[in-house]
C-alpha positions as a printed Julia matrix, in Angstrom:
444×3 Matrix{Float64}:
 -19.04   10.86  -34.15
 -20.73    9.89  -31.06
 -18.35   10.29  -28.05
 -17.22    6.36  -26.8
 -19.07    5.81  -23.33
 -16.45    4.81  -20.73
 -17.25    2.46  -18.02
 -15.54    3.53  -14.74
 -17.05    0.78  -12.24
 -14.53   -1.81  -10.73
 -14.0    -4.76  -13.0
 -15.99   -7.48  -12.05
 -14.34  -10.6   -10.46
 -14.48  -14.09  -11.85
 -17.01  -16.35  -11.73
 -16.36  -19.85  -10.39
 -16.38  -21.32  -13.93
 -14.16  -18.75  -15.07
 -11.73  -18.99  -12.35
 -11.34  -23.12  -12.89
 -11.07  -22.58  -16.71
  -8.19  -20.33  -15.97
  -6.39  -22.02  -13.48
  -6.57  -25.19  -15.92
  -4.57  -23.08  -18.01
  -1.73  -23.32  -15.79
   1.34  -25.53  -17.15
   2.8   -26.68  -13.61
   6.54  -25.75  -14.76
   9.3   -27.61  -13.27
  11.12  -24.47  -12.45
   7.98  -21.7   -11.88
   9.08  -18.5   -12.98
   5.71  -17.27  -11.58
   6.99  -17.97   -8.08
  10.1   -16.46   -8.51
   8.62  -13.48   -9.78
   6.4   -12.87   -6.54
   8.3   -10.54   -4.27
   6.73  -12.92   -1.2
   7.48  -16.02   -3.05
   3.83  -17.5    -3.16
   3.39  -20.92   -3.91
   1.72  -19.94   -7.07
   1.48  -23.24   -9.02
   0.19  -25.4    -5.75
  -2.83  -22.58   -4.92
  -3.37  -22.81   -8.53
  -3.74  -26.48   -8.86
  -5.88  -26.7    -5.9
  -8.32  -24.12   -7.45
  -8.56  -26.0   -10.6
  -9.6   -29.09   -8.66
 -12.07  -26.83   -6.96
 -10.56  -27.23   -3.39
 -10.66  -23.4    -2.6
 -10.11  -24.36    1.37
  -6.76  -26.06    0.39
  -5.9   -23.12   -2.17
  -6.71  -20.78    0.65
  -4.52  -22.66    3.13
  -1.39  -22.51    0.46
  -1.83  -18.78    0.03
  -2.0   -18.18    4.03
   1.49  -19.52    4.34
   3.04  -16.64    2.86
   0.42  -13.83    2.5
  -1.87  -12.13    5.15
  -3.56   -9.96    2.26
  -4.29  -11.87   -0.95
  -7.76  -10.41   -1.91
  -5.96   -6.76   -1.77
  -2.58   -8.21   -3.76
  -4.54  -10.02   -6.15
  -6.27   -6.26   -7.09
  -3.2    -3.64   -6.85
  -0.04   -5.99   -7.29
   1.61   -5.04  -10.28
   1.17   -8.31  -11.59
   2.46   -7.87  -15.01
   6.19   -7.04  -13.66
   5.92   -9.62  -11.27
   4.18  -13.14  -11.29
   2.25  -12.82  -14.43
   5.04  -11.25  -16.16
   7.55  -14.31  -15.34
   4.54  -16.9   -16.35
   6.09  -18.86  -19.52
   2.56  -18.46  -21.26
   3.68  -14.4   -21.44
   5.85  -14.82  -24.02
   2.92  -15.63  -25.82
   1.33  -12.64  -24.66
  -1.35  -14.78  -22.68
  -0.19  -15.26  -19.07
  -2.38  -17.31  -16.57
  -4.4   -14.21  -14.48
  -2.69  -15.16  -11.45
  -3.88  -11.97   -9.65
  -7.69  -12.63  -10.41
  -7.17  -16.2    -9.29
  -5.76  -14.92   -6.28
  -8.37  -12.38   -5.49
 -10.99  -14.92   -6.61
  -9.89  -17.55   -3.94
  -9.46  -14.61   -1.23
 -13.06  -13.21   -1.68
 -14.99  -17.08   -2.01
 -13.18  -17.47    1.37
 -14.42  -14.18    2.58
 -17.89  -14.77    1.03
 -18.17  -18.54    2.39
 -16.5   -17.9     5.81
 -14.21  -21.02    5.51
 -12.92  -22.75    8.83
  -9.96  -21.0     9.83
  -6.8   -22.66   10.83
  -5.67  -23.68   14.13
  -4.05  -21.09   15.72
  -1.47  -21.41   18.91
  -1.93  -19.75   22.45
  -0.67  -16.59   22.56
   1.95  -17.04   25.35
   5.14  -16.39   23.3
   5.3   -12.37   23.52
   3.23   -9.35   23.33
   3.8    -7.08   20.53
   2.9    -3.51   19.44
   2.39   -2.49   15.91
   2.42    1.17   14.97
   0.87    1.82   11.9
  -2.0    -0.66   10.18
  -1.07   -0.38    6.32
   0.44   -3.26    4.48
   3.3    -3.82    6.51
   1.57   -3.41   10.03
  -1.08   -5.97    9.14
   1.73   -8.29    7.64
   3.63   -8.28   10.94
   0.44   -8.4    13.06
  -0.74  -11.72   10.84
   2.58  -13.37   10.9
   3.17  -12.83   14.43
  -0.4   -13.68   15.4
  -0.07  -17.12   13.62
   3.21  -17.88   15.49
   1.7   -17.33   18.87
   2.28  -13.94   20.31
  -0.41  -11.44   21.24
  -0.39   -7.81   18.96
  -1.93   -4.93   19.2
  -1.9    -2.55   16.29
  -2.25    1.13   17.25
  -3.64    3.25   14.42
  -3.98    7.07   14.53
  -7.13    7.27   12.6
 -10.9     6.59   12.9
 -10.46    2.94   10.72
  -7.46    0.64   10.41
  -6.25    0.08    6.79
  -3.8     2.97    6.02
  -3.36    3.48    2.83
  -5.04    0.46    1.75
  -8.54    2.33    3.18
  -7.76    5.87    2.35
  -4.98    6.25   -0.22
  -6.02    3.73   -2.74
  -9.3     4.75   -4.91
 -12.32    2.51   -4.77
 -12.31    1.58   -8.22
  -8.64   -0.19   -7.63
  -9.45   -1.72   -4.28
 -12.69   -1.62   -2.91
 -13.19   -0.66    0.63
 -15.36   -3.72    1.42
 -12.36   -5.98    0.42
  -9.96   -4.2     2.77
 -12.38   -4.46    5.77
 -12.91   -8.12    5.14
  -9.0    -8.56    5.15
  -8.45   -6.8     7.97
 -11.32   -8.7     9.94
  -9.49  -11.54    9.09
  -6.39  -10.55   10.59
  -8.44   -9.68   13.75
  -9.66  -13.26   13.75
  -6.15  -14.33   14.33
  -6.39  -12.54   17.34
  -5.0    -9.13   16.61
  -6.29   -6.28   18.79
  -6.82   -2.87   17.04
  -6.86    0.49   18.71
  -8.02    3.3    16.7
  -7.75    7.0    17.05
  -4.59    6.7    19.05
  -1.63    8.54   17.54
   1.65    7.1    18.85
   3.67   10.17   19.47
   1.2    11.97   20.61
  -0.76   13.0    23.85
   1.78   10.99   26.04
   1.5     7.54   23.99
   5.04    6.9    23.08
   7.35    4.32   22.46
   8.67    4.19   26.25
   4.86    4.13   27.27
   4.31    0.89   25.36
   7.26   -0.64   26.7
   6.0     0.64   29.99
   3.0    -1.02   29.27
   4.28   -4.82   29.15
   5.01   -5.11   25.2
   8.18   -7.25   24.38
   8.84   -5.59   21.13
   7.69   -2.83   18.98
   7.18   -2.37   15.12
   7.14    0.67   13.15
   4.58    0.2    10.02
   4.26    4.17    9.94
   5.1     4.38    6.16
   5.85    8.05    4.35
   2.48   10.01    5.65
   3.84   13.74    4.59
   3.75   14.42    0.88
   6.82   16.18   -0.66
   6.42   19.72   -2.01
   7.19   22.18   -4.44
   7.86   25.24   -1.76
  10.9    26.03   -3.95
   8.88   26.93   -7.11
   7.53   29.95   -6.9
   3.72   30.22   -6.48
   3.51   26.8    -5.31
   1.35   28.18   -2.14
  -1.57   29.55   -4.28
  -4.65   28.1    -3.72
  -5.51   25.46   -5.97
  -2.13   23.8    -6.0
  -2.68   21.1    -3.49
  -1.73   16.97   -2.75
  -2.69   14.32   -4.33
  -3.27   12.35   -1.43
  -5.42   14.81   -0.15
  -7.85   14.57   -3.27
  -7.67   10.7    -2.86
  -8.45   10.77    0.96
 -11.24   13.34    0.31
 -13.0    11.64   -2.74
 -12.89    8.11   -0.41
 -14.51   10.23    2.32
 -17.16   11.17    0.03
 -17.47    8.24   -1.55
 -18.07    6.38    2.1
 -20.56    9.16    2.93
 -18.22   10.71    5.92
 -18.09   14.16    3.78
 -19.99   16.11    1.37
 -19.29   16.38   -2.57
 -18.18   20.18   -1.89
 -15.65   19.12    0.44
 -13.68   17.12   -2.56
 -11.23   19.94   -4.01
 -12.33   19.79   -7.46
 -15.21   20.81   -9.17
 -16.4    18.82  -12.94
 -15.22   20.94  -15.92
 -12.14   22.03  -14.46
  -8.82   21.58  -16.15
  -6.61   19.79  -13.89
  -2.76   19.21  -13.63
  -1.09   16.29  -12.23
   2.5    16.31  -11.61
   4.52   12.99  -11.42
   4.61    9.42  -12.73
   4.06    6.99  -10.26
   0.59    5.12   -9.1
  -0.39    7.87   -6.82
  -0.26   10.41   -9.98
  -2.18    7.77  -11.74
  -4.8     7.45   -9.07
  -5.19   11.1    -8.85
  -5.66   11.38  -12.77
  -8.05    8.66  -12.84
 -10.29   10.24   -9.8
  -9.89   13.71  -11.11
 -11.75   12.33  -14.44
 -14.16   10.4   -12.7
 -15.02   13.85  -10.95
 -15.46   15.34  -14.72
 -11.96   17.55  -14.68
  -9.85   17.57  -18.08
  -6.58   15.97  -16.67
  -3.4    16.21  -17.76
  -0.28   14.38  -15.99
   2.89   16.3   -16.41
   6.01   14.31  -15.75
   9.5    15.22  -15.92
  10.55   11.98  -17.58
   9.53    9.75  -20.36
   7.14    7.45  -20.91
   9.61    4.0   -20.37
  10.95    5.8   -17.2
   7.61    6.24  -15.48
   7.24    4.32  -12.41
   3.78    3.53  -12.54
   2.3     0.21  -13.45
   1.7    -0.26  -16.67
  -1.93   -1.2   -16.91
  -2.85    1.69  -14.7
  -1.24    4.0   -17.37
  -2.99    2.38  -20.24
  -6.53    2.86  -18.19
  -5.61    6.24  -17.62
  -5.06    6.98  -21.43
  -8.2     4.98  -22.44
 -10.12    7.18  -19.92
  -9.26    9.95  -21.52
  -6.07   11.66  -19.23
  -3.45   13.15  -21.32
   0.53   13.03  -20.68
   2.97   15.6   -21.37
   6.22   13.52  -21.15
   9.92   15.49  -20.4
   7.87   18.63  -18.81
   8.51   20.08  -15.68
   6.49   23.1   -14.0
   8.95   25.97  -13.13
   6.42   28.61  -11.91
   2.73   28.76  -10.61
   1.27   31.85  -11.72
  -1.66   33.57  -10.19
  -5.5    34.3   -11.92
  -6.99   35.77   -9.51
  -5.42   37.25   -6.39
  -4.05   34.31   -4.34
  -5.28   31.58   -6.71
  -3.7    29.55   -9.27
  -4.37   30.4   -12.97
  -1.82   29.06  -14.85
   1.69   27.63  -14.69
   5.26   27.76  -16.78
   5.91   24.56  -18.34
   9.59   23.86  -19.06
  10.65   21.51  -21.94
  13.0    20.7   -24.33
  11.74   22.77  -26.91
  11.4    25.79  -24.4
   8.8    27.25  -21.87
   5.13   27.78  -22.54
   2.16   29.12  -20.28
  -0.59   26.93  -19.84
  -3.83   27.52  -18.24
  -4.83   25.03  -15.27
  -7.65   25.52  -12.52
  -5.88   23.08  -10.34
  -2.74   21.3    -9.68
  -2.27   18.42   -7.71
   1.39   16.96   -6.79
   2.39   13.57   -6.94
   6.27   14.18   -6.27
   6.8    11.43   -3.34
   6.34   11.6     0.16
   8.59   10.97    3.33
   8.6     9.82    6.98
   6.76   11.64    9.77
   9.49   12.23   12.71
   6.31   12.21   15.54
   7.65    8.88   16.97
  11.48    9.5    16.15
  11.39   12.86   17.7
   9.69   11.6    20.94
  11.88    8.48   21.22
  15.67    8.29   22.35
  17.76    6.31   20.24
  15.98    5.51   16.59
  18.56    6.43   14.3
  17.61    7.92   10.98
  19.12    9.08    7.49
  19.52   12.47    6.51
  15.82   12.22    4.82
  14.55   10.81    7.79
  14.08    7.38    6.85
  14.39    4.76    9.86
  18.0     2.95    9.85
  17.68   -1.0    10.56
  20.07   -3.53   11.27
  20.77   -7.06    9.57
  20.66   -9.47   12.72
  18.15   -9.3    13.81
  16.97   -8.05   10.89
  14.53   -5.01   10.97
  15.75   -3.9    14.75
  16.4    -0.1    14.75
  19.38    1.59   16.88
  16.91    1.11   19.76
  16.91   -2.26   21.24
  13.41   -3.78   20.71
  12.03   -1.3    18.36
  11.91   -2.36   15.05
  10.83   -0.82   11.38
   9.97   -2.09    7.98
   8.26   -0.87    4.93
   8.29    2.53    3.42
   9.32    4.12    6.61
  12.48    2.19    5.81
  12.78    1.19    2.08
  11.28    4.51    0.42
   7.78    3.99   -0.91
   7.21    1.08   -2.69
   4.26   -1.22   -3.66
   2.04   -2.94   -1.52
   3.48   -6.27   -1.92
   7.16   -4.95   -1.37
   6.14   -3.26    1.66
   4.98   -6.94    2.97
   7.93   -8.88    1.71
  10.33   -6.03    4.04
   7.28   -6.92    6.67
   7.53  -10.79    6.45
  11.58  -10.47    6.89
  11.03   -8.18   10.25
   8.61  -10.29   11.72
  11.46  -13.0    11.54
  13.89  -10.66   13.28
  11.13  -10.13   15.8
  10.65  -13.58   16.75
  14.45  -14.07   16.88
  14.7   -11.17   19.32
  11.97  -11.98   21.6
  12.73  -15.63   22.18
  16.36  -14.55   22.97
  15.6   -12.35   25.29
  13.26  -14.64   27.2
  15.37  -17.5    27.0
  18.45  -15.28   28.49
  15.66  -14.01   31.09
  15.07  -17.79   31.67
  18.43  -18.44   32.43
  19.3   -15.57   34.88
  16.02  -16.49   36.73
  17.63  -19.95   37.49
  20.8   -18.41   38.18
  19.39  -16.34   40.93
  17.57  -19.65   42.58
């Protein structure tokens, strides 16, 4: 029997005719459940209605009211759990393809260079944003539209954070990320790359001394969790899924050679974990020619990964072991992984693997907290924030949001948190400047 050829390429976007035809399927419900299912409250019926009439500019303007990253959200959001999952037509198993329509509108806007909205003068205050992932980009875009001068500090050579270096090309093309970042820059946001805040004298105090009115920490969870308590975890061949993804992305960009990607074709690879990073690592390993098994300690129903990502992984040939955990990494050649002990309800067994990639979570780095007085964190290193002004840490004027506060979540949930923090920053800076004006008048 001939083996089915699997197409590993990025799904093709909708054509104009396909997008308008799909948009016309919207029922324009009196109570739009799709909008209730969107964490950032996109006015989905309105932008779909404008699309159905061919008004792409108006559709984009509606999306811009709530989202700075629609081309990204349209591709990587768990739509089946959010907007599309709440669509009335989902009861018949055929919801409106909201994510694809959102991505289509954003891509059209990029390709046609539609007229940008009028922006206010940047006179309301100066904001420093640390990190250029989804939270940092959202805060920057929101505040730039409100008249703030915003500068983003990024430690890597190119902005984008997890969007650029942590999500595979087949799910989120780098050209799409760069286009969205360019739109943020066109709002007047300044980007400073290769600058790691918390190192080389660039600290929170340094930023305040250089005239910033408030600082936002959108640094995410850059430190992956390990399994150092498991025997053999330091064997060569046991590494992080995030490292695989970063190296593979760099290889696809032409920045490194193929032999610097930590995987060889034909190897038997295990991925420990059940989230989206595990699915990304497993599907990437498949593309590199490996035989891949995901090892997850719970059931399929408890797996946090997006259902569509799991479905695609199965389609591409990834195997899954449920209710299974690795209790020992065993050396084959001296110092190198040869097999693992897998614990299941039916007992323990030894299985051969050439490589194991860990995808069991991550935590914040302490680089900024350790170089700044007054920022409290919990026992796991996550930053504590206030309810009023929302998002401010225990250090006055320093705000935080996204994964560094709320634990690792999806792109859109990081954006939702960042939107709320942006409002808190607005309130804080306006209040401080008002008090400064009052004090100045009293001194005159």
